mmCIF file as gemmi writes it, N, C-alpha and C atoms, coordinates in Angstrom:
data_model
loop_
_atom_site.group_PDB
_atom_site.id
_atom_site.type_symbol
_atom_site.label_atom_id
_atom_site.label_alt_id
_atom_site.label_comp_id
_atom_site.label_asym_id
_atom_site.label_entity_id
_atom_site.label_seq_id
_atom_site.pdbx_PDB_ins_code
_atom_site.Cartn_x
_atom_site.Cartn_y
_atom_site.Cartn_z
_atom_site.occupancy
_atom_site.B_iso_or_equiv
_atom_site.pdbx_formal_charge
_atom_site.auth_seq_id
_atom_site.auth_asym_id
_atom_site.pdbx_PDB_model_num
ATOM 1 N N . MET Axp A 1 ? 6.096 -19.411 -56.026 1 0 ? 1 A 1
ATOM 2 C CA . MET Axp A 1 ? 5.123 -18.889 -56.979 1 0 ? 1 A 1
ATOM 3 C C . MET Axp A 1 ? 4.924 -19.874 -57.778 1 0 ? 1 A 1
ATOM 4 N N . ALA Axp A 2 ? 3.47 -20.193 -58.397 1 0 ? 2 A 1
ATOM 5 C CA . ALA Axp A 2 ? 2.988 -21.006 -59.446 1 0 ? 2 A 1
ATOM 6 C C . ALA Axp A 2 ? 3.448 -20.715 -60.725 1 0 ? 2 A 1
ATOM 7 N N . ALA Axp A 3 ? 3.693 -21.446 -61.744 1 0 ? 3 A 1
ATOM 8 C CA . ALA Axp A 3 ? 3.743 -21.074 -63.12 1 0 ? 3 A 1
ATOM 9 C C . ALA Axp A 3 ? 2.414 -20.724 -63.598 1 0 ? 3 A 1
ATOM 10 N N . ARG Axp A 4 ? 2.484 -19.785 -64.396 1 0 ? 4 A 1
ATOM 11 C CA . ARG Axp A 4 ? 1.094 -19.215 -64.937 1 0 ? 4 A 1
ATOM 12 C C . ARG Axp A 4 ? 0.821 -19.894 -66.226 1 0 ? 4 A 1
ATOM 13 N N . LEU Axp A 5 ? -0.393 -20.174 -66.509 1 0 ? 5 A 1
ATOM 14 C CA . LEU Axp A 5 ? -0.839 -20.814 -67.942 1 0 ? 5 A 1
ATOM 15 C C . LEU Axp A 5 ? -0.457 -19.683 -69.088 1 0 ? 5 A 1
ATOM 16 N N . PRO Axp A 6 ? 0.167 -20.377 -70.283 1 0 ? 6 A 1
ATOM 17 C CA . PRO Axp A 6 ? 0.363 -19.388 -71.243 1 0 ? 6 A 1
ATOM 18 C C . PRO Axp A 6 ? -0.997 -18.965 -71.674 1 0 ? 6 A 1
ATOM 19 N N . ILE Axp A 7 ? -1.263 -17.701 -72.462 1 0 ? 7 A 1
ATOM 20 C CA . ILE Axp A 7 ? -2.28 -17.095 -72.652 1 0 ? 7 A 1
ATOM 21 C C . ILE Axp A 7 ? -3.207 -17.956 -73.768 1 0 ? 7 A 1
ATOM 22 N N . ARG Axp A 8 ? -2.5 -18.826 -74.515 1 0 ? 8 A 1
ATOM 23 C CA . ARG Axp A 8 ? -3.216 -19.618 -75.673 1 0 ? 8 A 1
ATOM 24 C C . ARG Axp A 8 ? -3.958 -20.655 -74.827 1 0 ? 8 A 1
ATOM 25 N N . VAL Axp A 9 ? -3.33 -21.172 -73.67 1 0 ? 9 A 1
ATOM 26 C CA . VAL Axp A 9 ? -4.049 -22.436 -73.282 1 0 ? 9 A 1
ATOM 27 C C . VAL Axp A 9 ? -5.123 -21.696 -72.172 1 0 ? 9 A 1
ATOM 28 N N . ARG Axp A 10 ? -5.074 -20.814 -71.731 1 0 ? 10 A 1
ATOM 29 C CA . ARG Axp A 10 ? -6.172 -20.04 -70.852 1 0 ? 10 A 1
ATOM 30 C C . ARG Axp A 10 ? -7.245 -19.521 -71.969 1 0 ? 10 A 1
ATOM 31 N N . LYS Axp A 11 ? -6.959 -19.31 -73.034 1 0 ? 11 A 1
ATOM 32 C CA . LYS Axp A 11 ? -8.031 -19.157 -74.171 1 0 ? 11 A 1
ATOM 33 C C . LYS Axp A 11 ? -8.726 -20.246 -74.603 1 0 ? 11 A 1
ATOM 34 N N . PHE Axp A 12 ? -7.999 -21.116 -74.859 1 0 ? 12 A 1
ATOM 35 C CA . PHE Axp A 12 ? -8.631 -22.437 -75.173 1 0 ? 12 A 1
ATOM 36 C C . PHE Axp A 12 ? -9.493 -22.938 -73.973 1 0 ? 12 A 1
ATOM 37 N N . MET Axp A 13 ? -8.984 -23.008 -72.972 1 0 ? 13 A 1
ATOM 38 C CA . MET Axp A 13 ? -9.825 -23.531 -71.764 1 0 ? 13 A 1
ATOM 39 C C . MET Axp A 13 ? -11.01 -22.423 -71.561 1 0 ? 13 A 1
ATOM 40 N N . GLY Axp A 14 ? -10.888 -21.306 -71.681 1 0 ? 14 A 1
ATOM 41 C CA . GLY Axp A 14 ? -11.868 -20.315 -71.555 1 0 ? 14 A 1
ATOM 42 C C . GLY Axp A 14 ? -12.946 -20.643 -72.417 1 0 ? 14 A 1
ATOM 43 N N . VAL Axp A 15 ? -12.768 -20.779 -73.839 1 0 ? 15 A 1
ATOM 44 C CA . VAL Axp A 15 ? -13.783 -21.219 -74.788 1 0 ? 15 A 1
ATOM 45 C C . VAL Axp A 15 ? -14.411 -22.476 -74.558 1 0 ? 15 A 1
ATOM 46 N N . PHE Axp A 16 ? -13.588 -23.317 -73.946 1 0 ? 16 A 1
ATOM 47 C CA . PHE Axp A 16 ? -14.497 -24.761 -73.599 1 0 ? 16 A 1
ATOM 48 C C . PHE Axp A 16 ? -15.339 -24.501 -72.331 1 0 ? 16 A 1
ATOM 49 N N . PHE Axp A 17 ? -14.832 -23.869 -71.359 1 0 ? 17 A 1
ATOM 50 C CA . PHE Axp A 17 ? -15.739 -23.458 -70.333 1 0 ? 17 A 1
ATOM 51 C C . PHE Axp A 17 ? -16.938 -22.514 -70.674 1 0 ? 17 A 1
ATOM 52 N N . ILE Axp A 18 ? -16.687 -21.699 -71.495 1 0 ? 18 A 1
ATOM 53 C CA . ILE Axp A 18 ? -18.201 -20.819 -72.019 1 0 ? 18 A 1
ATOM 54 C C . ILE Axp A 18 ? -18.884 -21.779 -72.708 1 0 ? 18 A 1
ATOM 55 N N . VAL Axp A 19 ? -18.446 -22.678 -73.504 1 0 ? 19 A 1
ATOM 56 C CA . VAL Axp A 19 ? -19.474 -23.552 -74.392 1 0 ? 19 A 1
ATOM 57 C C . VAL Axp A 19 ? -20.207 -24.693 -73.366 1 0 ? 19 A 1
ATOM 58 N N . ILE Axp A 20 ? -19.498 -25.078 -72.117 1 0 ? 20 A 1
ATOM 59 C CA . ILE Axp A 20 ? -20.17 -25.864 -71.229 1 0 ? 20 A 1
ATOM 60 C C . ILE Axp A 20 ? -20.972 -24.895 -70.497 1 0 ? 20 A 1
ATOM 61 N N . LEU Axp A 21 ? -20.694 -23.824 -70.006 1 0 ? 21 A 1
ATOM 62 C CA . LEU Axp A 21 ? -21.679 -22.752 -69.342 1 0 ? 21 A 1
ATOM 63 C C . LEU Axp A 21 ? -23.032 -22.671 -70.11 1 0 ? 21 A 1
ATOM 64 N N . VAL Axp A 22 ? -22.885 -22.252 -71.356 1 0 ? 22 A 1
ATOM 65 C CA . VAL Axp A 22 ? -24.048 -21.796 -72.242 1 0 ? 22 A 1
ATOM 66 C C . VAL Axp A 22 ? -24.916 -23.241 -72.268 1 0 ? 22 A 1
ATOM 67 N N . ILE Axp A 23 ? -24.455 -24.367 -72.514 1 0 ? 23 A 1
ATOM 68 C CA . ILE Axp A 23 ? -25.067 -25.733 -72.643 1 0 ? 23 A 1
ATOM 69 C C . ILE Axp A 23 ? -25.938 -25.978 -71.256 1 0 ? 23 A 1
ATOM 70 N N . LEU Axp A 24 ? -25.01 -25.816 -70.189 1 0 ? 24 A 1
ATOM 71 C CA . LEU Axp A 24 ? -25.648 -26.247 -69.006 1 0 ? 24 A 1
ATOM 72 C C . LEU Axp A 24 ? -26.945 -25.103 -68.385 1 0 ? 24 A 1
ATOM 73 N N . TYR Axp A 25 ? -26.289 -23.928 -68.823 1 0 ? 25 A 1
ATOM 74 C CA . TYR Axp A 25 ? -27.275 -22.886 -68.432 1 0 ? 25 A 1
ATOM 75 C C . TYR Axp A 25 ? -28.421 -22.796 -69.05 1 0 ? 25 A 1
ATOM 76 N N . ALA Axp A 26 ? -28.415 -23.211 -70.252 1 0 ? 26 A 1
ATOM 77 C CA . ALA Axp A 26 ? -29.79 -23.33 -71.122 1 0 ? 26 A 1
ATOM 78 C C . ALA Axp A 26 ? -30.6 -24.563 -70.666 1 0 ? 26 A 1
ATOM 79 N N . LEU Axp A 27 ? -30.082 -25.591 -70.493 1 0 ? 27 A 1
ATOM 80 C CA . LEU Axp A 27 ? -30.717 -26.767 -69.804 1 0 ? 27 A 1
ATOM 81 C C . LEU Axp A 27 ? -31.533 -26.365 -68.525 1 0 ? 27 A 1
ATOM 82 N N . MET Axp A 28 ? -30.753 -25.838 -67.913 1 0 ? 28 A 1
ATOM 83 C CA . MET Axp A 28 ? -31.205 -25.29 -66.394 1 0 ? 28 A 1
ATOM 84 C C . MET Axp A 28 ? -32.436 -24.397 -66.643 1 0 ? 28 A 1
ATOM 85 N N . ALA Axp A 29 ? -32.096 -23.339 -67.427 1 0 ? 29 A 1
ATOM 86 C CA . ALA Axp A 29 ? -33.135 -22.222 -67.518 1 0 ? 29 A 1
ATOM 87 C C . ALA Axp A 29 ? -34.359 -22.93 -68.212 1 0 ? 29 A 1
ATOM 88 N N . VAL Axp A 30 ? -34.224 -23.819 -69.193 1 0 ? 30 A 1
ATOM 89 C CA . VAL Axp A 30 ? -35.416 -24.396 -69.786 1 0 ? 30 A 1
ATOM 90 C C . VAL Axp A 30 ? -36.146 -25.077 -68.576 1 0 ? 30 A 1
ATOM 91 N N . GLY Axp A 31 ? -35.21 -25.938 -67.868 1 0 ? 31 A 1
ATOM 92 C CA . GLY Axp A 31 ? -35.913 -26.793 -66.636 1 0 ? 31 A 1
ATOM 93 C C . GLY Axp A 31 ? -36.663 -25.968 -65.779 1 0 ? 31 A 1
ATOM 94 N N . VAL Axp A 32 ? -36.189 -24.889 -65.408 1 0 ? 32 A 1
ATOM 95 C CA . VAL Axp A 32 ? -36.81 -24.063 -64.381 1 0 ? 32 A 1
ATOM 96 C C . VAL Axp A 32 ? -38.032 -23.547 -64.888 1 0 ? 32 A 1
ATOM 97 N N . ALA Axp A 33 ? -38.004 -23.203 -66.193 1 0 ? 33 A 1
ATOM 98 C CA . ALA Axp A 33 ? -39.245 -22.564 -66.765 1 0 ? 33 A 1
ATOM 99 C C . ALA Axp A 33 ? -40.345 -23.482 -66.912 1 0 ? 33 A 1
ATOM 100 N N . THR Axp A 34 ? -39.937 -24.829 -67.425 1 0 ? 34 A 1
ATOM 101 C CA . THR Axp A 34 ? -40.982 -25.81 -67.502 1 0 ? 34 A 1
ATOM 102 C C . THR Axp A 34 ? -41.595 -26.184 -66.106 1 0 ? 34 A 1
ATOM 103 N N . ALA Axp A 35 ? -40.791 -26.025 -64.992 1 0 ? 35 A 1
ATOM 104 C CA . ALA Axp A 35 ? -41.191 -26.466 -63.921 1 0 ? 35 A 1
ATOM 105 C C . ALA Axp A 35 ? -42.091 -25.241 -63.121 1 0 ? 35 A 1
ATOM 106 N N . ALA Axp A 36 ? -41.628 -24.072 -63.313 1 0 ? 36 A 1
ATOM 107 C CA . ALA Axp A 36 ? -42.152 -23.031 -62.611 1 0 ? 36 A 1
ATOM 108 C C . ALA Axp A 36 ? -43.272 -22.175 -63.363 1 0 ? 36 A 1
ATOM 109 N N . LEU Axp A 37 ? -43.318 -22.104 -64.889 1 0 ? 37 A 1
ATOM 110 C CA . LEU Axp A 37 ? -44.231 -21.589 -65.491 1 0 ? 37 A 1
ATOM 111 C C . LEU Axp A 37 ? -44.998 -22.348 -66.363 1 0 ? 37 A 1
ATOM 112 N N . PRO Axp A 38 ? -45.555 -23.385 -66.24 1 0 ? 38 A 1
ATOM 113 C CA . PRO Axp A 38 ? -46.401 -24.44 -67.123 1 0 ? 38 A 1
ATOM 114 C C . PRO Axp A 38 ? -47.619 -23.771 -67.364 1 0 ? 38 A 1
ATOM 115 N N . ASN Axp A 39 ? -48.303 -22.808 -66.402 1 0 ? 39 A 1
ATOM 116 C CA . ASN Axp A 39 ? -49.515 -22.169 -66.852 1 0 ? 39 A 1
ATOM 117 C C . ASN Axp A 39 ? -49.55 -20.879 -66.688 1 0 ? 39 A 1
ATOM 118 N N . ALA Axp A 40 ? -48.173 -20.074 -66.788 1 0 ? 40 A 1
ATOM 119 C CA . ALA Axp A 40 ? -48.111 -18.579 -66.785 1 0 ? 40 A 1
ATOM 120 C C . ALA Axp A 40 ? -48.384 -18.421 -68.113 1 0 ? 40 A 1
ATOM 121 N N . PRO Axp A 41 ? -49.04 -16.813 -68.146 1 0 ? 41 A 1
ATOM 122 C CA . PRO Axp A 41 ? -49.486 -16.276 -69.478 1 0 ? 41 A 1
ATOM 123 C C . PRO Axp A 41 ? -47.808 -15.955 -70.299 1 0 ? 41 A 1
ATOM 124 N N . TRP Axp A 42 ? -48.19 -15.518 -71.715 1 0 ? 42 A 1
ATOM 125 C CA . TRP Axp A 42 ? -47.107 -15.401 -72.427 1 0 ? 42 A 1
ATOM 126 C C . TRP Axp A 42 ? -46.058 -14.412 -72.053 1 0 ? 42 A 1
ATOM 127 N N . TYR Axp A 43 ? -46.647 -13.36 -71.284 1 0 ? 43 A 1
ATOM 128 C CA . TYR Axp A 43 ? -45.719 -12.16 -71.008 1 0 ? 43 A 1
ATOM 129 C C . TYR Axp A 43 ? -44.935 -12.633 -69.903 1 0 ? 43 A 1
ATOM 130 N N . ALA Axp A 44 ? -45.304 -13.645 -69 1 0 ? 44 A 1
ATOM 131 C CA . ALA Axp A 44 ? -44.455 -14.184 -67.869 1 0 ? 44 A 1
ATOM 132 C C . ALA Axp A 44 ? -43.141 -14.906 -68.441 1 0 ? 44 A 1
ATOM 133 N N . HIS Axp A 45 ? -43.387 -15.875 -69.633 1 0 ? 45 A 1
ATOM 134 C CA . HIS Axp A 45 ? -42.579 -16.393 -70.206 1 0 ? 45 A 1
ATOM 135 C C . HIS Axp A 45 ? -41.562 -15.57 -70.975 1 0 ? 45 A 1
ATOM 136 N N . MET Axp A 46 ? -41.974 -14.558 -71.516 1 0 ? 46 A 1
ATOM 137 C CA . MET Axp A 46 ? -41.285 -13.764 -72.244 1 0 ? 46 A 1
ATOM 138 C C . MET Axp A 46 ? -40.307 -12.963 -71.371 1 0 ? 46 A 1
ATOM 139 N N . LEU Axp A 47 ? -40.875 -12.495 -70.336 1 0 ? 47 A 1
ATOM 140 C CA . LEU Axp A 47 ? -39.793 -11.767 -69.138 1 0 ? 47 A 1
ATOM 141 C C . LEU Axp A 47 ? -38.777 -12.709 -68.585 1 0 ? 47 A 1
ATOM 142 N N . TYR Axp A 48 ? -39.443 -13.903 -68.457 1 0 ? 48 A 1
ATOM 143 C CA . TYR Axp A 48 ? -38.443 -14.902 -67.685 1 0 ? 48 A 1
ATOM 144 C C . TYR Axp A 48 ? -37.126 -15.133 -68.724 1 0 ? 48 A 1
ATOM 145 N N . PHE Axp A 49 ? -37.546 -15.471 -69.826 1 0 ? 49 A 1
ATOM 146 C CA . PHE Axp A 49 ? -36.578 -15.973 -70.879 1 0 ? 49 A 1
ATOM 147 C C . PHE Axp A 49 ? -35.621 -14.621 -71.271 1 0 ? 49 A 1
ATOM 148 N N . MET Axp A 50 ? -36.1 -13.376 -71.198 1 0 ? 50 A 1
ATOM 149 C CA . MET Axp A 50 ? -35.315 -12.223 -71.394 1 0 ? 50 A 1
ATOM 150 C C . MET Axp A 50 ? -34.464 -12.049 -70.272 1 0 ? 50 A 1
ATOM 151 N N . PHE Axp A 51 ? -35.034 -12.236 -69.112 1 0 ? 51 A 1
ATOM 152 C CA . PHE Axp A 51 ? -34.093 -12.094 -67.761 1 0 ? 51 A 1
ATOM 153 C C . PHE Axp A 51 ? -32.818 -13.208 -67.871 1 0 ? 51 A 1
ATOM 154 N N . SER Axp A 52 ? -33.43 -14.281 -68.15 1 0 ? 52 A 1
ATOM 155 C CA . SER Axp A 52 ? -32.477 -15.616 -67.942 1 0 ? 52 A 1
ATOM 156 C C . SER Axp A 52 ? -31.567 -15.422 -69.11 1 0 ? 52 A 1
ATOM 157 N N . GLY Axp A 53 ? -32.137 -14.875 -70.187 1 0 ? 53 A 1
ATOM 158 C CA . GLY Axp A 53 ? -31.17 -15.091 -71.522 1 0 ? 53 A 1
ATOM 159 C C . GLY Axp A 53 ? -29.878 -13.945 -71.411 1 0 ? 53 A 1
ATOM 160 N N . PHE Axp A 54 ? -30.094 -13.144 -70.543 1 0 ? 54 A 1
ATOM 161 C CA . PHE Axp A 54 ? -29.111 -12.135 -70.281 1 0 ? 54 A 1
ATOM 162 C C . PHE Axp A 54 ? -28.024 -12.417 -68.917 1 0 ? 54 A 1
ATOM 163 N N . LEU Axp A 55 ? -28.82 -13.129 -68.04 1 0 ? 55 A 1
ATOM 164 C CA . LEU Axp A 55 ? -27.974 -13.497 -67.04 1 0 ? 55 A 1
ATOM 165 C C . LEU Axp A 55 ? -26.726 -14.577 -67.014 1 0 ? 55 A 1
ATOM 166 N N . TRP Axp A 56 ? -26.79 -15.365 -68.189 1 0 ? 56 A 1
ATOM 167 C CA . TRP Axp A 56 ? -25.656 -16.049 -68.275 1 0 ? 56 A 1
ATOM 168 C C . TRP Axp A 56 ? -24.431 -15.237 -68.784 1 0 ? 56 A 1
ATOM 169 N N . VAL Axp A 57 ? -24.629 -13.912 -69.036 1 0 ? 57 A 1
ATOM 170 C CA . VAL Axp A 57 ? -23.251 -13.063 -69.117 1 0 ? 57 A 1
ATOM 171 C C . VAL Axp A 57 ? -22.437 -12.948 -68.138 1 0 ? 57 A 1
ATOM 172 N N . LEU Axp A 58 ? -23.187 -12.732 -66.941 1 0 ? 58 A 1
ATOM 173 C CA . LEU Axp A 58 ? -22.262 -12.704 -65.761 1 0 ? 58 A 1
ATOM 174 C C . LEU Axp A 58 ? -20.947 -13.522 -65.598 1 0 ? 58 A 1
ATOM 175 N N . PRO Axp A 59 ? -21.333 -15.013 -65.359 1 0 ? 59 A 1
ATOM 176 C CA . PRO Axp A 59 ? -20.312 -15.66 -65.214 1 0 ? 59 A 1
ATOM 177 C C . PRO Axp A 59 ? -19.237 -15.87 -66.52 1 0 ? 59 A 1
ATOM 178 N N . ALA Axp A 60 ? -19.955 -15.653 -67.623 1 0 ? 60 A 1
ATOM 179 C CA . ALA Axp A 60 ? -18.947 -15.659 -68.959 1 0 ? 60 A 1
ATOM 180 C C . ALA Axp A 60 ? -18.043 -14.438 -68.644 1 0 ? 60 A 1
ATOM 181 N N . MET Axp A 61 ? -18.622 -13.184 -68.247 1 0 ? 61 A 1
ATOM 182 C CA . MET Axp A 61 ? -17.758 -12.131 -68.007 1 0 ? 61 A 1
ATOM 183 C C . MET Axp A 61 ? -16.441 -12.419 -67.317 1 0 ? 61 A 1
ATOM 184 N N . GLY Axp A 62 ? -16.705 -13.161 -66.128 1 0 ? 62 A 1
ATOM 185 C CA . GLY Axp A 62 ? -15.603 -13.573 -65.254 1 0 ? 62 A 1
ATOM 186 C C . GLY Axp A 62 ? -14.525 -14.787 -65.905 1 0 ? 62 A 1
ATOM 187 N N . ILE Axp A 63 ? -15.098 -15.442 -66.851 1 0 ? 63 A 1
ATOM 188 C CA . ILE Axp A 63 ? -14.207 -16.401 -67.618 1 0 ? 63 A 1
ATOM 189 C C . ILE Axp A 63 ? -13.379 -15.761 -68.315 1 0 ? 63 A 1
ATOM 190 N N . ILE Axp A 64 ? -14.175 -14.682 -69.356 1 0 ? 64 A 1
ATOM 191 C CA . ILE Axp A 64 ? -13.282 -13.858 -70.191 1 0 ? 64 A 1
ATOM 192 C C . ILE Axp A 64 ? -12.312 -13.044 -69.598 1 0 ? 64 A 1
ATOM 193 N N . SER Axp A 65 ? -12.605 -12.507 -68.543 1 0 ? 65 A 1
ATOM 194 C CA . SER Axp A 65 ? -11.778 -11.793 -67.672 1 0 ? 65 A 1
ATOM 195 C C . SER Axp A 65 ? -10.342 -12.605 -67.273 1 0 ? 65 A 1
ATOM 196 N N . TRP Axp A 66 ? -10.702 -13.702 -66.944 1 0 ? 66 A 1
ATOM 197 C CA . TRP Axp A 66 ? -9.425 -14.625 -66.612 1 0 ? 66 A 1
ATOM 198 C C . TRP Axp A 66 ? -8.838 -15.043 -67.931 1 0 ? 66 A 1
ATOM 199 N N . MET Axp A 67 ? -9.521 -15.358 -68.834 1 0 ? 67 A 1
ATOM 200 C CA . MET Axp A 67 ? -8.84 -15.37 -70.268 1 0 ? 67 A 1
ATOM 201 C C . MET Axp A 67 ? -7.734 -14.413 -70.553 1 0 ? 67 A 1
ATOM 202 N N . SER Axp A 68 ? -8.18 -13.263 -70.277 1 0 ? 68 A 1
ATOM 203 C CA . SER Axp A 68 ? -7.314 -12.134 -70.986 1 0 ? 68 A 1
ATOM 204 C C . SER Axp A 68 ? -6.213 -11.679 -69.934 1 0 ? 68 A 1
ATOM 205 N N . ARG Axp A 69 ? -6.323 -12.171 -68.86 1 0 ? 69 A 1
ATOM 206 C CA . ARG Axp A 69 ? -5.217 -11.656 -67.728 1 0 ? 69 A 1
ATOM 207 C C . ARG Axp A 69 ? -3.833 -11.902 -68.074 1 0 ? 69 A 1
ATOM 208 N N . GLU Axp A 70 ? -3.128 -11.102 -67.931 1 0 ? 70 A 1
ATOM 209 C CA . GLU Axp A 70 ? -1.532 -11.215 -68.308 1 0 ? 70 A 1
ATOM 210 C C . GLU Axp A 70 ? -1.006 -12.217 -67.401 1 0 ? 70 A 1
Protein backbone atom coordinates (compact mmCIF):
# COMPACT_ATOMS: atom_id res chain seq x y z
CA MET A 1 0.00 0.00 0.00
CA ALA A 2 1.36 3.38 -0.98
CA ALA A 3 2.01 6.00 1.66
CA ARG A 4 -0.67 8.69 1.87
CA LEU A 5 0.17 12.33 1.57
CA PRO A 6 -0.15 14.34 4.76
CA ILE A 7 -3.27 16.51 4.90
CA ARG A 8 -1.22 19.72 4.86
CA VAL A 9 0.53 18.69 1.66
CA ARG A 10 -2.77 17.74 0.02
CA LYS A 11 -4.31 21.06 1.00
CA PHE A 12 -1.34 22.98 -0.38
CA MET A 13 -1.49 21.02 -3.64
CA GLY A 14 -5.28 21.43 -3.79
CA VAL A 15 -5.08 25.22 -3.46
CA PHE A 16 -2.45 25.27 -6.21
CA PHE A 17 -4.64 23.10 -8.47
CA ILE A 18 -7.73 25.24 -7.84
CA VAL A 19 -5.85 28.44 -8.71
CA ILE A 20 -4.56 26.87 -11.93
CA LEU A 21 -8.06 25.54 -12.68
CA VAL A 22 -9.66 28.96 -12.27
CA ILE A 23 -7.06 30.71 -14.45
CA LEU A 24 -7.24 28.13 -17.25
CA TYR A 25 -11.02 27.88 -17.06
CA ALA A 26 -11.47 31.65 -17.25
CA LEU A 27 -9.19 31.85 -20.30
CA MET A 28 -11.06 28.99 -21.95
CA ALA A 29 -14.49 30.46 -21.18
CA VAL A 30 -13.56 33.85 -22.61
CA GLY A 31 -11.99 32.20 -25.66
CA VAL A 32 -15.13 30.20 -26.35
CA ALA A 33 -17.30 33.29 -25.85
CA THR A 34 -15.28 35.41 -28.27
CA ALA A 35 -15.29 32.62 -30.88
CA ALA A 36 -18.93 31.54 -30.53
CA LEU A 37 -20.79 34.68 -29.48
CA PRO A 38 -19.30 37.66 -31.34
CA ASN A 39 -22.63 38.94 -32.72
CA ALA A 40 -24.99 37.42 -30.17
CA PRO A 41 -27.42 39.59 -28.23
CA TRP A 42 -26.58 40.74 -24.71
CA TYR A 43 -28.80 38.15 -23.04
CA ALA A 44 -26.96 35.30 -24.79
CA HIS A 45 -23.70 36.62 -23.36
CA MET A 46 -25.30 36.94 -19.93
CA LEU A 47 -26.65 33.38 -20.00
CA TYR A 48 -23.36 31.97 -21.27
CA PHE A 49 -21.29 33.68 -18.59
CA MET A 50 -23.78 32.75 -15.86
CA PHE A 51 -23.61 29.10 -16.92
CA SER A 52 -19.86 29.02 -17.41
CA GLY A 53 -19.34 31.00 -14.21
CA PHE A 54 -20.95 28.22 -12.19
CA LEU A 55 -19.56 25.29 -14.19
CA TRP A 56 -16.00 25.53 -12.80
CA VAL A 57 -17.38 24.55 -9.39
CA LEU A 58 -17.77 20.89 -10.46
CA PRO A 59 -14.05 20.13 -10.90
CA ALA A 60 -13.24 22.33 -7.90
CA MET A 61 -15.57 20.19 -5.76
CA GLY A 62 -13.58 17.12 -6.78
CA ILE A 63 -10.32 18.78 -5.78
CA ILE A 64 -11.77 19.93 -2.46
CA SER A 65 -13.11 16.44 -1.80
CA TRP A 66 -9.64 15.00 -2.46
CA MET A 67 -8.06 17.61 -0.19
CA SER A 68 -10.30 16.82 2.77
CA ARG A 69 -10.03 13.01 2.63
CA GLU A 70 -8.48 11.28 5.62
